[in-house]
Residue frames as qw, qx, qy, qz and C-alpha x, y, z in Angstrom:
[[0.000, 0.886, 0.464, 0.000, 0.00, 0.00, 0.00],
 [0.300, -0.807, 0.086, 0.502, 2.75, 2.44, 0.94],
 [0.421, -0.155, 0.586, 0.675, 4.62, 1.78, -2.32],
 [0.179, 0.554, 0.675, 0.452, 1.45, 2.66, -4.24],
 [0.025, 0.279, -0.050, 0.958, 1.04, 5.88, -2.29],
 [0.576, -0.547, -0.442, -0.416, -1.93, 4.67, -0.24],
 [0.164, 0.242, -0.642, 0.709, -1.70, 5.76, 3.38],
 [0.490, -0.578, -0.629, -0.174, -4.31, 4.41, 5.76],
 [0.145, -0.674, 0.238, -0.684, -4.92, 6.89, 8.54],
 [0.631, -0.413, 0.494, -0.433, -5.80, 4.13, 10.99],
 [0.566, 0.224, -0.788, -0.089, -4.38, 0.61, 10.98],
 [0.697, -0.408, 0.278, -0.520, -6.30, -1.57, 13.40],
 [0.415, 0.249, -0.872, 0.078, -4.72, -4.73, 14.80],
 [0.788, -0.396, 0.010, -0.471, -7.13, -6.94, 16.70],
 [0.060, 0.464, -0.853, 0.232, -5.00, -8.98, 19.12],
 [0.885, -0.099, 0.156, -0.428, -6.30, -12.52, 19.41],
 [0.408, -0.399, 0.813, 0.115, -4.74, -15.98, 19.65],
 [0.350, 0.204, -0.758, -0.511, -4.83, -18.54, 16.86],
 [0.052, -0.201, -0.959, 0.195, -6.68, -20.96, 19.13],
 [0.249, 0.498, 0.456, -0.694, -9.44, -18.38, 19.56],
 [0.368, 0.408, -0.417, -0.724, -9.63, -17.87, 15.79],
 [0.250, 0.032, -0.942, -0.220, -10.09, -21.62, 15.33],
 [0.059, 0.350, 0.818, -0.452, -12.78, -21.69, 18.04],
 [0.290, 0.523, 0.199, -0.776, -14.69, -18.78, 16.53],
 [0.435, 0.412, -0.496, -0.629, -14.63, -20.21, 13.01],
 [0.215, -0.074, 0.972, -0.053, -15.44, -23.82, 13.93],
 [0.490, 0.473, 0.611, -0.404, -19.14, -23.49, 13.13],
 [0.475, 0.753, -0.070, -0.450, -18.44, -22.00, 9.68],
 [0.247, -0.492, 0.752, 0.363, -15.79, -24.41, 8.44],
 [0.483, 0.261, 0.825, 0.136, -18.23, -26.52, 6.43],
 [0.359, 0.797, 0.485, 0.013, -19.90, -23.59, 4.65],
 [0.062, 0.979, -0.126, -0.145, -17.31, -20.80, 4.54],
 [0.821, 0.436, -0.173, 0.326, -14.22, -21.24, 2.38],
 [0.094, 0.752, -0.386, 0.526, -12.30, -18.76, 4.56],
 [0.615, -0.523, 0.432, -0.402, -12.95, -20.92, 7.65],
 [0.962, 0.163, -0.217, -0.006, -11.86, -24.17, 6.00],
 [0.729, -0.634, 0.166, 0.197, -9.06, -25.46, 8.25],
 [0.763, 0.090, 0.257, 0.586, -6.36, -25.85, 5.59],
 [0.259, 0.722, 0.194, 0.611, -6.95, -22.36, 4.19],
 [0.416, -0.885, -0.037, -0.206, -7.28, -20.81, 7.63],
 [0.809, -0.442, 0.145, 0.360, -4.06, -22.46, 8.87],
 [0.628, 0.309, 0.229, 0.676, -2.19, -21.16, 5.83],
 [0.012, 0.833, 0.153, 0.531, -3.52, -17.62, 6.36],
 [0.604, -0.796, 0.019, -0.035, -2.65, -17.69, 10.06],
 [0.813, -0.180, 0.163, 0.529, 0.91, -18.89, 9.34],
 [0.420, 0.537, 0.209, 0.701, 1.34, -16.06, 6.82],
 [0.262, -0.877, -0.120, -0.383, -0.08, -13.56, 9.29],
 [0.763, -0.614, 0.031, 0.200, 2.15, -14.78, 12.11],
 [0.740, 0.048, 0.187, 0.644, 5.22, -14.42, 9.91],
 [0.305, 0.453, 0.246, 0.800, 4.40, -10.90, 8.63],
 [0.289, -0.845, -0.428, -0.141, 2.21, -9.19, 11.21],
 [0.550, -0.643, -0.083, 0.526, 5.02, -7.82, 13.38],
 [0.422, -0.020, 0.339, 0.841, 6.70, -6.23, 10.35],
 [0.007, -0.618, -0.525, -0.585, 3.50, -4.63, 9.08],
 [0.428, -0.828, -0.357, 0.065, 2.57, -3.32, 12.54],
 [0.558, -0.477, 0.046, 0.678, 6.07, -1.92, 13.11],
 [0.329, 0.240, 0.418, 0.812, 6.08, -0.21, 9.71],
 [0.131, -0.722, -0.459, -0.502, 2.76, 1.58, 10.17],
 [0.525, -0.781, -0.249, 0.227, 3.56, 2.54, 13.75],
 [0.565, -0.352, 0.148, 0.732, 7.04, 3.84, 12.92],
 [0.273, 0.218, 0.453, 0.820, 6.22, 5.56, 9.63],
 [0.200, -0.511, -0.415, -0.726, 2.73, 6.93, 10.27],
 [0.077, -0.045, 0.667, -0.740, 2.04, 6.44, 13.99],
 [0.579, -0.030, -0.227, -0.783, -1.28, 4.99, 12.85],
 [0.470, -0.044, -0.882, -0.009, -1.36, 1.58, 14.54],
 [0.560, -0.358, 0.262, -0.700, -4.24, 0.97, 16.92],
 [0.296, 0.062, -0.951, 0.068, -4.28, -2.28, 18.86],
 [0.655, -0.275, 0.032, -0.703, -7.56, -3.65, 20.14],
 [0.275, -0.202, 0.902, -0.263, -8.02, -6.56, 22.52],
 [0.484, 0.022, -0.659, -0.575, -9.91, -9.21, 20.53],
 [0.300, -0.213, -0.903, 0.222, -11.06, -10.98, 23.68],
 [0.179, 0.254, 0.388, -0.868, -13.30, -8.06, 24.65],
 [0.482, 0.549, 0.639, -0.240, -16.86, -7.79, 23.41],
 [0.435, 0.424, 0.508, 0.611, -17.61, -6.82, 19.82],
 [0.064, -0.939, -0.300, -0.153, -19.21, -3.63, 21.15],
 [0.500, -0.747, 0.163, 0.407, -16.01, -2.69, 23.00],
 [0.579, -0.054, 0.497, 0.644, -13.92, -3.33, 19.89],
 [0.257, 0.691, 0.488, 0.466, -16.27, -1.26, 17.71],
 [0.245, -0.954, -0.165, 0.042, -16.35, 1.57, 20.25],
 [0.581, -0.554, 0.280, 0.527, -12.54, 1.60, 20.55],
 [0.500, 0.201, 0.535, 0.652, -12.08, 1.65, 16.77],
 [0.103, 0.816, 0.444, 0.356, -14.69, 4.36, 16.24],
 [0.393, -0.879, -0.063, 0.263, -13.22, 6.51, 19.03],
 [0.544, -0.373, 0.389, 0.643, -9.77, 6.42, 17.42],
 [0.370, 0.420, 0.581, 0.591, -11.13, 7.03, 13.92],
 [0.065, -0.917, -0.367, -0.140, -13.23, 9.99, 15.11],
 [0.465, -0.765, 0.096, 0.435, -10.22, 11.47, 16.96],
 [0.523, -0.075, 0.497, 0.688, -8.16, 11.18, 13.76],
 [0.212, 0.660, 0.545, 0.471, -10.84, 12.87, 11.64],
 [0.241, -0.943, -0.223, 0.062, -11.25, 15.67, 14.18],
 [0.540, -0.569, 0.246, 0.570, -7.47, 16.18, 14.39],
 [0.447, 0.196, 0.546, 0.681, -7.23, 16.40, 10.60],
 [0.041, 0.834, 0.460, 0.301, -10.08, 18.92, 10.48],
 [0.391, -0.880, -0.054, 0.264, -8.45, 21.04, 13.20],
 [0.565, -0.289, 0.387, 0.669, -5.11, 20.90, 11.40],
 [0.335, 0.471, 0.560, 0.594, -6.73, 21.97, 8.11],
 [0.118, -0.924, -0.346, -0.115, -8.59, 24.85, 9.74],
 [0.476, -0.763, 0.116, 0.422, -5.45, 26.10, 11.49],
 [0.555, -0.061, 0.490, 0.669, -3.39, 25.72, 8.33],
 [0.227, 0.607, 0.545, 0.533, -5.92, 27.63, 6.24],
 [0.250, -0.924, -0.271, 0.099, -6.28, 30.38, 8.83],
 [0.612, 0.370, -0.030, 0.699, -3.71, 32.85, 7.52],
 [0.350, -0.389, -0.310, 0.794, -2.29, 35.81, 9.41],
 [0.013, -0.056, -0.270, -0.961, -3.61, 38.26, 6.84],
 [0.406, -0.432, -0.633, -0.497, -7.17, 36.98, 7.28],
 [0.592, -0.576, -0.545, 0.146, -7.11, 37.06, 11.07],
 [0.166, -0.970, 0.021, -0.177, -5.65, 40.47, 11.69],
 [0.221, 0.749, -0.568, 0.261, -2.03, 39.33, 11.94],
 [0.517, -0.408, 0.686, -0.309, -2.40, 36.31, 14.26],
 [0.590, 0.231, -0.718, -0.289, -1.65, 32.82, 12.95],
 [0.861, -0.333, 0.194, -0.333, -2.94, 29.68, 14.59],
 [0.136, -0.486, 0.860, 0.074, -0.46, 26.89, 15.36],
 [0.774, 0.121, -0.471, -0.406, -1.18, 23.59, 13.62],
 [0.642, -0.395, 0.589, -0.291, -1.64, 20.67, 16.01],
 [0.447, 0.391, -0.760, -0.263, -0.13, 17.36, 14.87],
 [0.330, -0.133, 0.854, -0.379, -1.52, 15.03, 17.57],
 [0.589, 0.285, 0.712, -0.255, -3.61, 12.11, 16.26],
 [0.467, 0.643, -0.226, -0.563, -3.07, 13.07, 12.61],
 [0.816, -0.015, 0.564, 0.122, -1.24, 9.82, 11.70],
 [0.520, 0.826, -0.144, -0.162, 0.79, 11.34, 8.91],
 [0.878, 0.281, -0.139, 0.361, 4.00, 10.26, 7.20],
 [0.524, -0.784, 0.051, 0.328, 6.73, 11.30, 9.63],
 [0.633, -0.049, 0.370, 0.679, 9.40, 11.17, 6.94],
 [0.233, 0.646, 0.411, 0.599, 7.55, 13.69, 4.76],
 [0.341, -0.916, -0.207, -0.047, 6.88, 15.85, 7.80],
 [0.637, -0.558, 0.169, 0.504, 10.58, 15.91, 8.75],
 [0.522, 0.213, 0.424, 0.709, 11.56, 16.70, 5.16],
 [0.037, 0.823, 0.382, 0.419, 9.10, 19.61, 5.08],
 [0.459, -0.879, -0.067, 0.112, 10.54, 21.02, 8.27],
 [0.715, -0.281, 0.239, 0.593, 14.16, 20.70, 7.15]]
């Protein structure tokens, strides 16, 4: 995604064990191709091998990794994800408003741009400041 120029503002990692994944998909294994044990085992092996690298990349480069406890209720997980997404949207709106608020339009006073919760590319930000 990053090589194609796509930057997700929020990367959500639901922390859950493989045993729990098998338990939760047991009822669907006969009807759902994704829950078929051979396919699921292959996907979980691939995930286990690559997840740490993907999580580290998005946390280091964009500070956009959100980890959610998968053993909590589905309502907790949804609420946690929505809270983080809303905070990101609000931070981006506040940044845009402050950036667009020029000194000439406000009688000579500029607003500082807040960077908290924006989840932007830190490398580009550092290059812009240099």
